[in-house]
DRENTORKOL-3810 file (N, C-alpha, C; in nm, 4 decimals):
REM DRENTORKOL-3810
@n.u->-0.0519; n.v->2.3295; n.w->0.8900; ca.u->-0.0723; ca.v->2.1697; ca.w->0.8483; c.u->-0.2031; c.v->2.1661; c.w->0.7624
@n.u->-0.1814; n.v->2.0543; n.w->0.6548; ca.u->-0.2642; ca.v->2.0615; ca.w->0.5528; c.u->-0.2937; c.v->1.8756; c.w->0.5608
@n.u->-0.4179; n.v->1.8777; n.w->0.5402; ca.u->-0.4810; ca.v->1.7231; ca.w->0.5164; c.u->-0.5206; c.v->1.7036; c.w->0.3615
@n.u->-0.4534; n.v->1.5638; n.w->0.3685; ca.u->-0.5004; ca.v->1.5312; ca.w->0.2070; c.u->-0.5082; c.v->1.3498; c.w->0.2400
@n.u->-0.5815; n.v->1.3208; n.w->0.1106; ca.u->-0.5839; ca.v->1.1735; ca.w->0.1186; c.u->-0.4983; c.v->1.1022; c.w->0.0528
@n.u->-0.4526; n.v->0.9644; n.w->0.0828; ca.u->-0.3728; ca.v->0.8694; ca.w->0.0209; c.u->-0.4586; c.v->0.7797; c.w->-0.0349
@n.u->-0.4383; n.v->0.7318; n.w->-0.1873; ca.u->-0.5286; ca.v->0.6591; ca.w->-0.2373; c.u->-0.4575; c.v->0.5106; c.w->-0.2760
@n.u->-0.5181; n.v->0.3865; n.w->-0.2642; ca.u->-0.4605; ca.v->0.2989; ca.w->-0.2676; c.u->-0.5355; c.v->0.1769; c.w->-0.3250
@n.u->-0.4981; n.v->0.0914; n.w->-0.4200; ca.u->-0.5494; ca.v->-0.0268; ca.w->-0.4476; c.u->-0.6037; c.v->-0.1511; c.w->-0.3543
@n.u->-0.6356; n.v->-0.2634; n.w->-0.4142; ca.u->-0.6818; ca.v->-0.3531; ca.w->-0.3205; c.u->-0.5488; c.v->-0.4276; c.w->-0.2408
@n.u->-0.4425; n.v->-0.4266; n.w->-0.3014; ca.u->-0.3095; ca.v->-0.4906; ca.w->-0.2772; c.u->-0.2202; c.v->-0.3596; c.w->-0.1855
@n.u->-0.3117; n.v->-0.2477; n.w->-0.1548; ca.u->-0.2458; ca.v->-0.1511; ca.w->-0.0706; c.u->-0.1047; c.v->-0.0569; c.w->-0.1429
@n.u->-0.1142; n.v->-0.0730; n.w->-0.2791; ca.u->-0.0335; ca.v->0.0072; ca.w->-0.3260; c.u->-0.0878; c.v->0.1667; c.w->-0.3898
@n.u->-0.0073; n.v->0.2486; n.w->-0.3584; ca.u->-0.0546; ca.v->0.3877; ca.w->-0.4096; c.u->-0.0958; c.v->0.4005; c.w->-0.5363
@n.u->-0.2225; n.v->0.4479; n.w->-0.5693; ca.u->-0.2626; ca.v->0.4771; ca.w->-0.6824; c.u->-0.3006; c.v->0.6031; c.w->-0.7172
@n.u->-0.2969; n.v->0.7000; n.w->-0.8404; ca.u->-0.3356; ca.v->0.8048; ca.w->-0.8595; c.u->-0.4613; c.v->0.8537; c.w->-0.8212
@n.u->-0.4659; n.v->0.9827; n.w->-0.7675; ca.u->-0.6200; ca.v->1.0138; ca.w->-0.7429; c.u->-0.6264; c.v->1.1889; c.w->-0.7093
@n.u->-0.7120; n.v->1.2534; n.w->-0.6883; ca.u->-0.7333; ca.v->1.3967; ca.w->-0.6991; c.u->-0.6090; c.v->1.4306; c.w->-0.5941
@n.u->-0.5351; n.v->1.5602; n.w->-0.6315; ca.u->-0.4477; ca.v->1.5932; ca.w->-0.5544; c.u->-0.4904; c.v->1.7314; c.w->-0.4754
@n.u->-0.5696; n.v->1.7059; n.w->-0.3614; ca.u->-0.6358; ca.v->1.8078; ca.w->-0.3075; c.u->-0.5557; c.v->1.8315; c.w->-0.1837
@n.u->-0.5579; n.v->1.9383; n.w->-0.1236; ca.u->-0.5289; ca.v->1.9658; ca.w->0.0079; c.u->-0.6404; c.v->2.0558; c.w->0.0556
@n.u->-0.6480; n.v->2.0150; n.w->0.1986; ca.u->-0.7575; ca.v->2.0784; ca.w->0.2869; c.u->-0.7147; c.v->2.1361; c.w->0.4034
@n.u->-0.7580; n.v->2.2536; n.w->0.4702; ca.u->-0.7138; ca.v->2.3263; ca.w->0.5760; c.u->-0.7380; c.v->2.2490; c.w->0.6967
@n.u->-0.8304; n.v->2.1605; n.w->0.7222; ca.u->-0.8646; ca.v->2.0942; ca.w->0.8414; c.u->-0.9287; c.v->1.9658; c.w->0.8049
@n.u->-0.9438; n.v->1.8798; n.w->0.8892; ca.u->-0.9767; ca.v->1.7291; ca.w->0.8873; c.u->-1.1272; c.v->1.7421; c.w->0.8562
@n.u->-1.2431; n.v->1.8275; n.w->0.9099; ca.u->-1.3476; ca.v->1.8203; ca.w->0.8757; c.u->-1.3939; c.v->1.8582; c.w->0.7326
@n.u->-1.3240; n.v->1.9510; n.w->0.6380; ca.u->-1.3272; ca.v->1.9863; ca.w->0.5138; c.u->-1.2654; c.v->1.8489; c.w->0.4490
@n.u->-1.1459; n.v->1.8105; n.w->0.4780; ca.u->-1.1150; ca.v->1.6767; ca.w->0.4106; c.u->-1.2322; c.v->1.5551; c.w->0.4136
@n.u->-1.3065; n.v->1.5743; n.w->0.5222; ca.u->-1.4049; ca.v->1.4393; ca.w->0.5522; c.u->-1.5213; c.v->1.4678; c.w->0.4665
@n.u->-1.5666; n.v->1.5896; n.w->0.4577; ca.u->-1.6893; ca.v->1.6247; ca.w->0.3695; c.u->-1.6337; c.v->1.5983; c.w->0.2364
@n.u->-1.5202; n.v->1.6517; n.w->0.1795; ca.u->-1.5034; ca.v->1.6348; ca.w->0.0326; c.u->-1.4910; c.v->1.4601; c.w->-0.0036
@n.u->-1.4479; n.v->1.3950; n.w->0.0999; ca.u->-1.4407; ca.v->1.2608; ca.w->0.0857; c.u->-1.5757; c.v->1.1803; c.w->0.0568
@n.u->-1.6811; n.v->1.2309; n.w->0.1662; ca.u->-1.7974; ca.v->1.1745; ca.w->0.1668; c.u->-1.8879; c.v->1.2195; c.w->0.0462
@n.u->-1.8403; n.v->1.3258; n.w->-0.0362; ca.u->-1.9058; ca.v->1.3478; ca.w->-0.1678; c.u->-1.8368; c.v->1.2895; c.w->-0.2733
@n.u->-1.7286; n.v->1.2278; n.w->-0.2583; ca.u->-1.6365; ca.v->1.1894; ca.w->-0.3775; c.u->-1.6211; c.v->1.0312; c.w->-0.3487
@n.u->-1.6696; n.v->0.9621; n.w->-0.2577; ca.u->-1.5743; ca.v->0.8336; ca.w->-0.2502; c.u->-1.6386; c.v->0.7398; c.w->-0.3504
@n.u->-1.7773; n.v->0.7508; n.w->-0.4080; ca.u->-1.8164; ca.v->0.6644; ca.w->-0.5020; c.u->-1.7362; c.v->0.6920; c.w->-0.6552
@n.u->-1.7055; n.v->0.7996; n.w->-0.6579; ca.u->-1.6082; ca.v->0.8376; ca.w->-0.7959; c.u->-1.4812; c.v->0.7785; c.w->-0.7775
@n.u->-1.4173; n.v->0.7813; n.w->-0.6483; ca.u->-1.2993; ca.v->0.7184; ca.w->-0.6288; c.u->-1.3016; c.v->0.5747; c.w->-0.6519
@n.u->-1.3925; n.v->0.5122; n.w->-0.5777; ca.u->-1.3861; ca.v->0.3779; ca.w->-0.5993; c.u->-1.4389; c.v->0.3298; c.w->-0.7459
@n.u->-1.5051; n.v->0.4120; n.w->-0.8347; ca.u->-1.5214; ca.v->0.3851; ca.w->-0.9752; c.u->-1.3957; c.v->0.4019; c.w->-1.0597
@n.u->-1.3059; n.v->0.4684; n.w->-1.0086; ca.u->-1.1798; ca.v->0.5184; ca.w->-1.0906; c.u->-1.0917; c.v->0.4342; c.w->-1.0241
@n.u->-1.1256; n.v->0.3195; n.w->-0.9229; ca.u->-0.9992; ca.v->0.2127; ca.w->-0.9019; c.u->-0.9325; c.v->0.2334; c.w->-0.7757
@n.u->-1.0030; n.v->0.3166; n.w->-0.6893; ca.u->-0.9397; ca.v->0.3426; ca.w->-0.5466; c.u->-1.0065; c.v->0.2255; c.w->-0.4523
@n.u->-0.9322; n.v->0.1644; n.w->-0.3885; ca.u->-1.0274; ca.v->0.0542; ca.w->-0.3048; c.u->-1.0060; c.v->0.1119; c.w->-0.1572
@n.u->-0.9170; n.v->0.1832; n.w->-0.1312; ca.u->-0.8820; ca.v->0.2272; ca.w->0.0204; c.u->-0.8102; c.v->0.3749; c.w->0.0211
@n.u->-0.8216; n.v->0.4677; n.w->0.1415; ca.u->-0.7865; ca.v->0.5713; ca.w->0.1635; c.u->-0.7299; c.v->0.5856; c.w->0.2758
@n.u->-0.6399; n.v->0.6831; n.w->0.3286; ca.u->-0.5640; ca.v->0.7008; ca.w->0.4422; c.u->-0.5915; c.v->0.8446; c.w->0.4551
@n.u->-0.6159; n.v->0.9043; n.w->0.5712; ca.u->-0.6189; ca.v->1.0436; ca.w->0.5694; c.u->-0.4992; c.v->1.0867; c.w->0.6457
@n.u->-0.4140; n.v->1.1851; n.w->0.5650; ca.u->-0.2680; ca.v->1.2374; ca.w->0.6140; c.u->-0.2879; c.v->1.3691; c.w->0.6861
@n.u->-0.2149; n.v->1.4151; n.w->0.7877; ca.u->-0.1999; ca.v->1.5219; ca.w->0.8206; c.u->-0.0499; c.v->1.5757; c.w->0.7991
@n.u->-0.0319; n.v->1.6454; n.w->0.6821; ca.u->0.1063; ca.v->1.6778; ca.w->0.6462; c.u->0.1614; c.v->1.5172; c.w->0.6171
@n.u->0.2428; n.v->1.4417; n.w->0.6578; ca.u->0.2854; ca.v->1.3156; ca.w->0.6205; c.u->0.2660; c.v->1.2291; c.w->0.7269
@n.u->0.2012; n.v->1.2343; n.w->0.8342; ca.u->0.1510; ca.v->1.1742; ca.w->0.9531; c.u->0.0066; c.v->1.1004; c.w->0.9103
@n.u->-0.0157; n.v->0.9751; n.w->0.9156; ca.u->-0.1460; ca.v->0.9317; ca.w->0.9131; c.u->-0.2384; c.v->0.9352; c.w->1.0373
@n.u->-0.3416; n.v->0.9935; n.w->0.9994; ca.u->-0.4581; ca.v->1.0421; ca.w->1.1190; c.u->-0.5229; c.v->0.9211; c.w->1.1478
@n.u->-0.5937; n.v->0.8531; n.w->1.0442; ca.u->-0.6399; ca.v->0.7163; ca.w->1.0435; c.u->-0.6485; c.v->0.6672; c.w->0.8972
@n.u->-0.6821; n.v->0.5399; n.w->0.8897; ca.u->-0.6697; ca.v->0.4423; ca.w->0.7697; c.u->-0.5739; c.v->0.3470; c.w->0.7513
@n.u->-0.5742; n.v->0.2598; n.w->0.6814; ca.u->-0.6431; ca.v->0.2514; ca.w->0.5477; c.u->-0.8045; c.v->0.2217; c.w->0.5863
@n.u->-0.8812; n.v->0.3000; n.w->0.5156; ca.u->-1.0300; ca.v->0.2629; ca.w->0.5156; c.u->-1.0839; c.v->0.2268; c.w->0.3882
@n.u->-1.1668; n.v->0.1121; n.w->0.3870; ca.u->-1.2063; ca.v->0.0583; ca.w->0.2665; c.u->-1.3363; c.v->0.1693; c.w->0.2151
@n.u->-1.2937; n.v->0.1523; n.w->0.0883; ca.u->-1.4486; ca.v->0.2094; ca.w->0.0224; c.u->-1.5627; c.v->0.1300; c.w->-0.0203
@n.u->-1.5376; n.v->0.0157; n.w->0.0039; ca.u->-1.6819; ca.v->-0.0764; ca.w->-0.0020; c.u->-1.7336; c.v->-0.1014; c.w->0.1271
@n.u->-1.8871; n.v->-0.0859; n.w->0.1271; ca.u->-1.9579; ca.v->-0.1023; ca.w->0.2409; c.u->-1.9198; c.v->-0.2210; c.w->0.2987
@n.u->-1.9564; n.v->-0.2227; n.w->0.4318; ca.u->-1.9423; ca.v->-0.3350; ca.w->0.5285; c.u->-2.0452; c.v->-0.4463; c.w->0.4745
@n.u->-2.0181; n.v->-0.5748; n.w->0.4968; ca.u->-2.1064; ca.v->-0.6605; ca.w->0.4403; c.u->-2.1880; c.v->-0.7140; c.w->0.5727
END
């Protein structure tokens, strides 16, 4: 099983993002921690972590909580 991120805009429509697969959830989350600002700058508003095609969690906003 591999983990990957689904990228979406503010209307929950899928948008292009880095096509990166990870061996485990920890690796995916560490990558995301380092990349989320760049993703937000590129127009990604929210992400969902997938394991194969099943949702692990999300969607999760890239904007800080108010």
